[in-house]
C-alpha positions in Angstrom: 21.6 47.9 24.0 22.5 45.0 26.1 24.8 45.6 29.1 24.7 49.6 28.5 24.0 51.5 31.5 21.6 54.4 31.5 20.7 57.3 33.6 17.2 56.7 35.3 15.0 59.4 34.4 12.3 58.1 37.1 13.8 57.6 40.4 17.3 58.8 40.0 18.0 59.4 43.7 17.9 55.9 44.9 18.5 54.2 41.5 20.8 56.7 39.4 21.6 54.2 37.0 19.8 51.2 34.8 21.6 48.2 33.4 20.0 46.9 30.2 20.2 43.3 30.3 17.3 42.5 27.4 19.0 40.8 24.6 19.3 43.0 21.5 17.6 40.1 19.3 14.2 41.1 20.4 14.4 44.3 18.2 12.6 47.3 18.7 10.2 47.1 21.7 8.5 49.7 23.9 10.2 48.3 26.9 13.7 47.1 28.2 14.6 44.6 31.1 17.0 46.4 33.2 18.6 46.2 36.7 19.0 49.0 38.8 22.2 50.4 40.4 22.4 52.2 43.8 25.6 53.9 45.3 27.4 50.9 47.4 27.8 53.8 50.2 23.6 53.7 50.3 23.7 49.8 50.8 26.5 49.4 53.7 23.9 48.5 56.3 21.8 46.0 54.5 22.6 42.2 53.8 24.2 41.7 50.6 24.6 38.4 48.7 28.1 39.1 46.9 27.0 36.8 43.6 23.9 38.3 43.4 24.7 42.0 44.0 28.1 42.5 42.3 29.9 45.9 42.8 30.1 47.9 39.1 32.2 51.0 38.9 30.6 53.7 37.1 32.0 57.3 36.5 34.7 56.7 39.1 32.2 55.5 42.1 31.1 52.0 43.4 27.6 50.9 42.6 25.6 47.9 43.5 23.9 45.7 41.0 20.4 45.1 42.6 19.7 41.9 40.4 16.8 41.1 42.8 15.0 44.2 41.8 15.2 43.4 37.9 12.2 45.0 36.3 10.8 45.7 32.9 10.5 49.3 32.4 9.5 51.7 29.6 11.9 53.2 27.4 10.9 56.7 28.3 12.4 55.8 31.9 15.8 55.5 30.1 18.0 58.6 30.1 21.3 59.0 28.4 23.8 56.3 27.8 26.6 56.4 30.3 28.6 53.3 29.4 28.9 49.8 28.4 29.7 47.0 30.9 30.5 44.5 28.2 33.8 43.8 30.1 31.9 42.9 33.1 29.2 40.6 31.0 30.4 37.4 32.9 29.7 39.0 36.6 26.4 40.2 35.3 25.3 37.0 33.7 26.6 35.0 37.0 24.2 37.4 39.2 21.3 36.5 36.8 22.0 32.6 36.6 22.1 33.0 40.5 18.7 34.6 41.0 17.1 32.4 38.2 18.7 28.9 38.5 20.4 29.0 41.8 23.9 28.3 40.1 
C-alpha cells in the first residue's frame, strides 16, 4: 500500500526498509515502486540534498529516504509491514516532485 514501509528481504543490510510510493489504484500487480531507506548514520560522509533525501523516523531510528534510488521491485522483495508514512506524505511527495520536475 502506498506510503507503507516494508522490511527489505533482499538487501536488508544496506537498505533495511523500502517505502512503497506506488498508487493503490493500479490494483494487484506483481511489482511495486519503492524508495529504499538507509540508516542516517551510514550516510553521514556522503553528500545529501535535504529536499531529495528527507529523514524519516522508523522504529525510533533516523533513516534517509534515497529518492534518487527509486525502483520497481517484485512483491517478493517486500517483507513485513512496519509502519505507514501517511503523516509524512507531503515531505515524500516533495522529494518525488524534486527528482521528477525539479520543483
